[in-house]
VEXTIKE-16664 format. One line per field, with one value per atom (N, C-alpha, C, CB): x, y, z; atom name; residue in one letter. Coordinates in nm, 2 decimals. Glycine has a CB too. Layout:
% residues N
x <- [X_...]
y <- [Y_...]
z <- [Z_...]
atomo <- [CA_...]
residuo <- [A_...]
END
This chain:
% residues 140
x <- [16.93_16.98_17.08_17.05_17.08_17.17_17.32_17.14_17.41_17.55_17.60_17.63_17.57_17.63_17.58_17.59_17.46_17.40_17.47_17.25_17.49_17.55_17.69_17.54_17.76_17.90_17.91_17.97_17.81_17.81_17.68_17.83_17.67_17.54_17.52_17.55_17.39_17.34_17.29_17.24_17.29_17.23_17.09_17.32_17.00_16.87_16.87_16.79_16.95_16.95_17.00_17.04_17.09_17.13_17.01_17.25_16.93_16.82_16.72_16.75_16.70_16.61_16.66_16.59_16.78_16.84_16.83_16.99_16.86_16.85_16.71_16.90_16.61_16.47_16.43_16.38_16.47_16.44_16.50_16.49_16.62_16.69_16.63_16.84_16.60_16.54_16.40_16.52_16.32_16.18_16.19_16.10_16.29_16.31_16.34_16.42_16.42_16.45_16.33_16.57_16.26_16.15_16.04_16.09_16.01_15.91_15.94_15.89_16.06_16.10_16.10_16.24_16.08_16.09_15.95_16.11_15.96_15.84_15.75_15.88_15.81_15.72_15.68_15.80_15.77_15.73_15.67_15.85_15.71_15.65_15.50_15.71_15.44_15.29_15.23_15.24_15.29_15.23_15.24_15.32_15.35_15.37_15.28_15.51_15.27_15.19_15.04_15.20_15.00_14.86_14.84_14.82_14.94_14.92_14.94_15.02_15.03_15.07_14.98_15.22_14.96_14.87_14.94_14.85_14.87_14.92_15.01_14.80_15.00_15.07_15.19_14.98_15.27_15.39_15.37_15.47_15.26_15.24_15.22_15.11_15.15_15.14_15.27_15.05_15.36_15.49_15.57_15.56_15.56_15.64_15.60_15.63_15.47_15.42_15.47_15.26_15.46_15.50_15.65_15.47_15.73_15.88_15.91_15.95_15.84_15.86_15.83_15.78_15.72_15.68_15.78_15.54_15.83_15.93_16.07_15.95_16.10_16.23_16.21_16.25_16.09_16.07_16.09_15.93_16.05_16.07_16.22_16.01_16.30_16.44_16.51_16.51_16.46_16.51_16.49_16.45_16.37_16.34_16.42_16.19_16.43_16.50_16.65_16.48_16.71_16.85_16.88_16.91_16.77_16.79_16.81_16.91_16.80_16.82_16.71_16.84_16.59_16.47_16.37_16.42_16.36_16.26_16.12_16.29_16.09_15.95_15.91_15.92_16.00_15.98_15.88_16.11_15.84_15.75_15.66_15.83_15.53_15.43_15.36_15.33_15.35_15.28_15.32_15.31_15.26_15.29_15.31_15.17_15.44_15.46_15.43_15.61_15.45_15.41_15.27_15.45_15.18_15.04_15.00_14.97_15.06_15.03_15.07_15.10_15.19_15.23_15.15_15.38_15.12_15.05_14.90_15.05_14.85_14.71_14.70_14.66_14.80_14.80_14.81_14.91_14.71_14.72_14.81_14.58_14.85_14.94_15.08_14.92_15.11_15.25_15.27_15.28_15.38_15.41_15.54_15.42_15.56_15.69_15.81_15.69_15.81_15.92_15.96_15.90_15.87_15.89_16.00_15.77_16.02_16.12_16.26_16.10_16.29_16.43_16.45_16.44_16.35_16.37_16.38_16.24_16.30_16.30_16.44_16.19_16.49_16.62_16.73_16.66_16.72_16.82_16.82_16.79_16.71_16.70_16.75_16.55_16.71_16.76_16.91_16.70_16.97_17.11_17.18_17.16_17.13_17.19_17.17_17.12_17.06_17.04_17.14_16.90_17.15_17.24_17.39_17.23_17.43_17.56_17.59_17.59_17.48_17.49_17.51_17.37_17.44_17.43_17.51_17.29_17.55_17.62_17.76_17.54_17.84_17.97_17.96_18.05_18.06_18.05_18.02_18.19_18.07_18.04_17.90_18.13_17.85_17.71_17.61_17.68_17.65_17.56_17.56_17.62_17.67_17.67_17.59_17.81_17.60_17.53_17.37_17.57_17.33_17.19_17.13_17.15_17.21_17.17_17.15_17.27_17.24_17.23_17.10_17.35_17.07_16.94_16.82_16.94_16.83_16.72_16.70_16.75_16.81_16.80_16.73_16.94_16.76_16.68_16.54_16.75_16.51_16.37_16.30_16.37_16.36_16.30_16.27_16.39_16.36_16.34_16.22_16.46_16.20_16.08_15.96_16.10_15.96_15.85_15.81_15.87_15.90_15.88_15.81_16.01_15.86_15.80_15.66_15.89_15.64_15.50_15.40_15.51_15.45_15.36_15.33_15.42_15.43_15.41_15.31_15.55_15.32_15.23_15.09_15.28_15.08_14.94_14.88_14.95_14.96_14.91_14.88_15.01_14.93_14.91_14.76_15.00_14.72_14.58_14.58_14.54_14.46_14.44_14.48_14.30_14.57_14.61_14.72_14.49_14.77_14.88_15.01_14.89_15.10_15.23_15.30_15.32_15.38_15.46_15.56_15.52_15.59_15.70_15.82_15.67_15.93_16.04_16.16_16.09_16.14_16.25_16.26_16.23]
y <- [13.66_13.58_13.67_13.45_13.67_13.74_13.70_13.73_13.79_13.76_13.65_13.88_13.65_13.55_13.41_13.58_13.40_13.27_13.23_13.27_13.32_13.29_13.24_13.41_13.29_13.25_13.12_13.36_13.07_12.94_12.86_12.97_12.82_12.76_12.63_12.74_12.60_12.48_12.38_12.50_12.26_12.16_12.12_12.03_12.07_12.04_11.94_11.97_11.84_11.75_11.82_11.63_11.92_11.99_12.07_12.08_12.13_12.20_12.11_12.28_11.99_11.90_11.86_11.77_11.83_11.79_11.91_11.75_12.03_12.14_12.16_12.27_12.15_12.17_12.06_12.17_11.93_11.82_11.84_11.69_11.87_11.89_12.01_11.92_12.12_12.24_12.20_12.35_12.13_12.10_11.99_12.04_11.91_11.81_11.89_11.71_12.00_12.08_12.16_12.18_12.22_12.30_12.22_12.36_12.10_12.02_12.00_11.88_12.00_11.98_12.11_11.92_12.23_12.35_12.37_12.47_12.41_12.42_12.53_12.44_12.64_12.75_12.73_12.88_12.70_12.69_12.56_12.71_12.45_12.32_12.31_12.21_12.36_12.35_12.45_12.39_12.56_12.65_12.59_12.79_12.53_12.47_12.34_12.43_12.26_12.14_12.18_12.07_12.29_12.33_12.37_12.44_12.44_12.49_12.39_12.61_12.29_12.20_12.07_12.16_12.02_11.90_11.80_11.84_11.70_11.61_11.49_11.55_11.46_11.33_11.36_11.24_11.25_11.26_11.30_11.13_11.26_11.30_11.45_11.22_11.51_11.66_11.73_11.70_11.68_11.74_11.72_11.67_11.60_11.58_11.67_11.43_11.69_11.79_11.93_11.78_11.97_12.10_12.12_12.13_12.02_12.03_12.04_11.91_11.96_11.97_12.11_11.86_12.16_12.30_12.40_12.33_12.39_12.49_12.47_12.48_12.34_12.32_12.39_12.16_12.38_12.46_12.61_12.43_12.66_12.80_12.83_12.84_12.75_12.78_12.75_12.69_12.66_12.64_12.77_12.52_12.83_12.95_13.07_12.98_13.08_13.19_13.19_13.19_13.07_13.07_13.07_12.94_13.07_13.07_12.93_13.16_12.83_12.69_12.65_12.59_12.69_12.65_12.76_12.51_12.85_12.96_12.92_13.06_12.80_12.76_12.66_12.69_12.65_12.55_12.59_12.52_12.71_12.76_12.87_12.81_12.85_12.95_12.98_12.91_13.10_13.13_13.26_13.02_13.30_13.42_13.40_13.53_13.37_13.33_13.44_13.29_13.57_13.68_13.68_13.81_13.66_13.65_13.53_13.64_13.42_13.30_13.32_13.18_13.38_13.40_13.51_13.43_13.61_13.72_13.68_13.84_13.59_13.55_13.45_13.49_13.39_13.30_13.37_13.19_13.38_13.46_13.40_13.47_13.27_13.21_13.24_13.06_13.30_13.34_13.48_13.34_13.50_13.62_13.67_13.61_13.81_13.86_13.80_14.01_13.77_13.72_13.58_13.72_13.51_13.37_13.36_13.31_13.47_13.47_13.46_13.59_13.51_13.50_13.35_13.59_13.28_13.14_13.06_13.09_13.09_13.03_13.04_13.09_13.16_13.18_13.11_13.33_13.10_13.02_12.87_13.03_12.82_12.68_12.66_12.62_12.76_12.75_12.76_12.87_12.85_12.86_12.73_12.98_12.67_12.55_12.44_12.51_12.43_12.33_12.35_12.32_12.47_12.50_12.47_12.65_12.50_12.47_12.32_12.54_12.25_12.10_12.03_12.05_12.08_12.00_12.07_11.99_12.19_12.26_12.29_12.38_12.32_12.37_12.51_12.38_12.55_12.68_12.80_12.71_12.80_12.92_12.91_12.92_12.79_12.78_12.81_12.63_12.76_12.79_12.94_12.71_13.00_13.15_13.22_13.20_13.18_13.25_13.23_13.19_13.11_13.09_13.15_12.94_13.15_13.21_13.36_13.18_13.42_13.57_13.59_13.62_13.51_13.52_13.50_13.42_13.40_13.37_13.49_13.24_13.55_13.67_13.78_13.71_13.81_13.91_13.88_13.94_13.75_13.71_13.71_13.56_13.66_13.66_13.80_13.59_13.89_14.03_14.09_14.12_14.07_14.11_14.05_14.09_13.92_13.85_13.90_13.69_13.92_13.97_14.11_13.98_14.19_14.33_14.32_14.41_14.23_14.21_14.16_14.12_14.06_14.00_14.11_13.88_14.19_14.29_14.39_14.36_14.43_14.53_14.47_14.57_14.34_14.28_14.28_14.14_14.28_14.27_14.41_14.20_14.51_14.65_14.69_14.75_14.77_14.82_14.92_14.89_14.93_15.02_15.16_15.02_15.22_15.36_15.38_15.44_15.27_15.28_15.30_15.15_15.38_15.40_15.26_15.50_15.25_15.12_15.10_15.12_14.97_14.94_14.92_14.80_14.99_14.99_14.91_15.13_14.81_14.72_14.60_14.69]
z <- [9.45_9.56_9.64_9.51_9.77_9.85_9.82_10.00_9.83_9.80_9.88_9.81_10.01_10.10_10.07_10.25_10.02_9.98_9.85_9.97_9.76_9.63_9.65_9.54_9.74_9.77_9.83_9.85_9.90_9.97_9.94_10.12_9.81_9.77_9.84_9.62_9.85_9.92_9.81_10.03_9.84_9.75_9.82_9.74_9.73_9.78_9.90_9.66_9.90_10.01_10.14_9.98_10.13_10.25_10.31_10.21_10.22_10.27_10.33_10.15_10.28_10.34_10.48_10.25_10.49_10.62_10.72_10.60_10.68_10.76_10.82_10.69_10.73_10.77_10.87_10.65_10.84_10.92_11.06_10.86_11.07_11.20_11.27_11.18_11.20_11.26_11.33_11.16_11.25_11.30_11.42_11.19_11.41_11.53_11.65_11.50_11.64_11.75_11.80_11.72_11.70_11.73_11.80_11.60_11.76_11.82_11.97_11.75_12.01_12.15_12.23_12.16_12.17_12.24_12.31_12.14_12.44_12.52_12.48_12.67_12.42_12.38_12.23_12.39_12.14_12.00_11.96_11.92_12.02_11.99_11.99_12.09_12.09_12.09_11.99_12.23_11.96_11.86_11.72_11.86_11.69_11.56_11.55_11.53_11.66_11.65_11.63_11.79_11.69_11.67_11.52_11.76_11.47_11.33_11.22_11.31_11.25_11.14_11.15_11.16_11.26_11.28_11.37_11.14_11.40_11.51_11.46_11.57_11.33_11.29_11.21_11.22_11.19_11.11_10.97_11.12_10.91_10.77_10.76_10.72_10.85_10.85_10.86_10.97_10.94_10.96_10.84_11.08_10.77_10.65_10.54_10.60_10.52_10.42_10.45_10.42_10.58_10.62_10.59_10.76_10.63_10.61_10.46_10.68_10.38_10.24_10.18_10.16_10.23_10.19_10.23_10.25_10.35_10.40_10.33_10.56_10.30_10.23_10.09_10.21_10.03_9.91_9.92_9.86_10.04_10.07_10.06_10.21_10.13_10.14_10.00_10.24_9.92_9.79_9.71_9.72_9.72_9.65_9.70_9.65_9.83_9.90_9.86_10.05_9.85_9.82_9.67_9.88_9.59_9.45_9.38_9.41_9.46_9.41_9.32_9.53_9.35_9.27_9.28_9.30_9.19_9.20_9.20_9.09_9.15_9.15_9.26_9.01_9.36_9.46_9.57_9.53_9.57_9.68_9.63_9.80_9.67_9.65_9.78_9.53_9.82_9.95_10.00_10.05_10.11_10.18_10.32_10.16_10.36_10.50_10.60_10.52_10.56_10.65_10.68_10.58_10.58_10.60_10.69_10.47_10.67_10.75_10.90_10.70_10.92_11.06_11.13_11.06_11.06_11.11_11.15_11.02_11.07_11.09_11.21_10.97_11.25_11.36_11.50_11.35_11.58_11.70_11.81_11.76_11.79_11.88_11.86_11.87_11.75_11.72_11.77_11.56_11.86_11.92_11.86_12.07_11.85_11.80_11.86_11.81_11.99_12.06_12.02_12.21_11.96_11.91_11.80_11.86_11.73_11.62_11.67_11.53_11.79_11.84_11.88_11.97_11.93_11.97_11.84_12.05_11.74_11.61_11.55_11.51_11.55_11.49_11.57_11.49_11.70_11.77_11.73_11.92_11.72_11.67_11.53_11.68_11.44_11.30_11.30_11.22_11.37_11.37_11.42_11.46_11.53_11.58_11.48_11.71_11.41_11.31_11.19_11.26_11.15_11.04_11.07_11.00_11.19_11.24_11.25_11.37_11.28_11.29_11.16_11.36_11.05_10.93_10.81_10.89_10.82_10.71_10.74_10.67_10.64_10.65_10.72_10.52_10.79_10.87_10.78_10.93_10.66_10.57_10.52_10.45_10.49_10.45_10.57_10.40_10.69_10.80_10.83_10.93_10.82_10.85_10.74_10.85_10.62_10.51_10.52_10.37_10.55_10.56_10.69_10.55_10.79_10.92_10.90_11.03_10.82_10.79_10.72_10.71_10.62_10.55_10.64_10.43_10.72_10.82_10.91_10.89_10.95_11.04_10.98_11.09_10.85_10.78_10.77_10.64_10.73_10.71_10.85_10.66_10.95_11.08_11.14_11.18_11.11_11.15_11.08_11.12_10.95_10.88_10.93_10.73_10.96_11.01_11.15_11.02_11.23_11.37_11.36_11.45_11.27_11.25_11.20_11.16_11.11_11.05_11.15_10.93_11.23_11.33_11.44_11.40_11.48_11.58_11.52_11.61_11.40_11.34_11.34_11.20_11.31_11.31_11.44_11.25_11.55_11.69_11.75_11.78_11.68_11.73_11.72_11.65_11.82_11.80_11.69_11.94_11.62_11.51_11.55_11.46_11.48_11.50_11.60_11.55_11.66_11.76_11.68_11.84_11.75_11.68_11.66_11.76_11.56_11.54_11.64_11.40_11.67_11.76_11.66_11.84_11.69_11.60_11.66_11.58_11.73_11.78_11.70_11.93]
atomo <- [N_CA_C_CB_N_CA_C_CB_N_CA_C_CB_N_CA_C_CB_N_CA_C_CB_N_CA_C_CB_N_CA_C_CB_N_CA_C_CB_N_CA_C_CB_N_CA_C_CB_N_CA_C_CB_N_CA_C_CB_N_CA_C_CB_N_CA_C_CB_N_CA_C_CB_N_CA_C_CB_N_CA_C_CB_N_CA_C_CB_N_CA_C_CB_N_CA_C_CB_N_CA_C_CB_N_CA_C_CB_N_CA_C_CB_N_CA_C_CB_N_CA_C_CB_N_CA_C_CB_N_CA_C_CB_N_CA_C_CB_N_CA_C_CB_N_CA_C_CB_N_CA_C_CB_N_CA_C_CB_N_CA_C_CB_N_CA_C_CB_N_CA_C_CB_N_CA_C_CB_N_CA_C_CB_N_CA_C_CB_N_CA_C_CB_N_CA_C_CB_N_CA_C_CB_N_CA_C_CB_N_CA_C_CB_N_CA_C_CB_N_CA_C_CB_N_CA_C_CB_N_CA_C_CB_N_CA_C_CB_N_CA_C_CB_N_CA_C_CB_N_CA_C_CB_N_CA_C_CB_N_CA_C_CB_N_CA_C_CB_N_CA_C_CB_N_CA_C_CB_N_CA_C_CB_N_CA_C_CB_N_CA_C_CB_N_CA_C_CB_N_CA_C_CB_N_CA_C_CB_N_CA_C_CB_N_CA_C_CB_N_CA_C_CB_N_CA_C_CB_N_CA_C_CB_N_CA_C_CB_N_CA_C_CB_N_CA_C_CB_N_CA_C_CB_N_CA_C_CB_N_CA_C_CB_N_CA_C_CB_N_CA_C_CB_N_CA_C_CB_N_CA_C_CB_N_CA_C_CB_N_CA_C_CB_N_CA_C_CB_N_CA_C_CB_N_CA_C_CB_N_CA_C_CB_N_CA_C_CB_N_CA_C_CB_N_CA_C_CB_N_CA_C_CB_N_CA_C_CB_N_CA_C_CB_N_CA_C_CB_N_CA_C_CB_N_CA_C_CB_N_CA_C_CB_N_CA_C_CB_N_CA_C_CB_N_CA_C_CB_N_CA_C_CB_N_CA_C_CB_N_CA_C_CB_N_CA_C_CB_N_CA_C_CB_N_CA_C_CB_N_CA_C_CB_N_CA_C_CB_N_CA_C_CB_N_CA_C_CB_N_CA_C_CB_N_CA_C_CB_N_CA_C_CB_N_CA_C_CB_N_CA_C_CB_N_CA_C_CB_N_CA_C_CB_N_CA_C_CB_N_CA_C_CB_N_CA_C_CB_N_CA_C_CB_N_CA_C_CB_N_CA_C_CB_N_CA_C_CB_N_CA_C_CB_N_CA_C_CB_N_CA_C_CB_N_CA_C_CB_N_CA_C_CB_N_CA_C_CB_N_CA_C_CB_N_CA_C_CB_N_CA_C_CB_N_CA_C_CB_N_CA_C_CB_N_CA_C_CB_N_CA_C_CB_N_CA_C_CB_N_CA_C_CB_N_CA_C_CB_N_CA_C_CB_N_CA_C_CB_N_CA_C_CB_N_CA_C_CB]
residuo <- [M_M_M_M_P_P_P_P_A_A_A_A_D_D_D_D_A_A_A_A_A_A_A_A_Q_Q_Q_Q_H_H_H_H_P_P_P_P_L_L_L_L_Q_Q_Q_Q_S_S_S_S_D_D_D_D_Q_Q_Q_Q_I_I_I_I_D_D_D_D_R_R_R_R_L_L_L_L_V_V_V_V_A_A_A_A_V_V_V_V_F_F_F_F_Y_Y_Y_Y_A_A_A_A_R_R_R_R_L_L_L_L_R_R_R_R_Q_Q_Q_Q_D_D_D_D_P_P_P_P_Q_Q_Q_Q_L_L_L_L_G_G_G_G_P_P_P_P_V_V_V_V_F_F_F_F_A_A_A_A_A_A_A_A_A_A_A_A_I_I_I_I_G_G_G_G_P_P_P_P_D_D_D_D_A_A_A_A_A_A_A_A_C_C_C_C_W_W_W_W_R_R_R_R_R_R_R_R_H_H_H_H_E_E_E_E_A_A_A_A_W_W_W_W_I_I_I_I_A_A_A_A_G_G_G_G_F_F_F_F_W_W_W_W_R_R_R_R_K_K_K_K_A_A_A_A_T_T_T_T_G_G_G_G_L_L_L_L_D_D_D_D_R_R_R_R_S_S_S_S_A_A_A_A_Y_Y_Y_Y_E_E_E_E_G_G_G_G_N_N_N_N_P_P_P_P_Q_Q_Q_Q_Q_Q_Q_Q_V_V_V_V_H_H_H_H_S_S_S_S_A_A_A_A_N_N_N_N_P_P_P_P_D_D_D_D_I_I_I_I_A_A_A_A_P_P_P_P_G_G_G_G_H_H_H_H_F_F_F_F_D_D_D_D_I_I_I_I_W_W_W_W_L_L_L_L_S_S_S_S_H_H_H_H_F_F_F_F_R_R_R_R_A_A_A_A_A_A_A_A_A_A_A_A_E_E_E_E_E_E_E_E_V_V_V_V_L_L_L_L_A_A_A_A_P_P_P_P_E_E_E_E_Q_Q_Q_Q_A_A_A_A_A_A_A_A_A_A_A_A_I_I_I_I_H_H_H_H_A_A_A_A_M_M_M_M_A_A_A_A_T_T_T_T_R_R_R_R_I_I_I_I_G_G_G_G_R_R_R_R_G_G_G_G_M_M_M_M_R_R_R_R_I_I_I_I_G_G_G_G_V_V_V_V_Q_Q_Q_Q_A_A_A_A_A_A_A_A_R_R_R_R_Q_Q_Q_Q_P_P_P_P_Q_Q_Q_Q_G_G_G_G_A_A_A_A_P_P_P_P_P_P_P_P_V_V_V_V_L_L_L_L_S_S_S_S]
END
């Protein structure tokens, strides 16, 4: 577990609330809302399942529950042609706002730092997946 997350641990219900607020924001975003709606599905039940799955990701990432998530988010995001590298900056902006809304300042800063590292890696992975075969990597 990253040191910043260990110093400001979250409870399961806080992660659930963070994920719910984040996805409420994301659904309203003119760029990301349609991308996620197409990937997740049209109805509330689809969104609840996805949010529960992502809350599991954050429980595992923060060390709260190591068995809460199984999957490969990099593979899922890279395989979706509607996801662009630039989407991760928007995603991170919504995540930060949601964290600041529902968590104590120290907790929000810690999970935002973790999300920034994760988002950076995801952006790089998606960019690499979009590169033509043999093209030099984009290092931004």
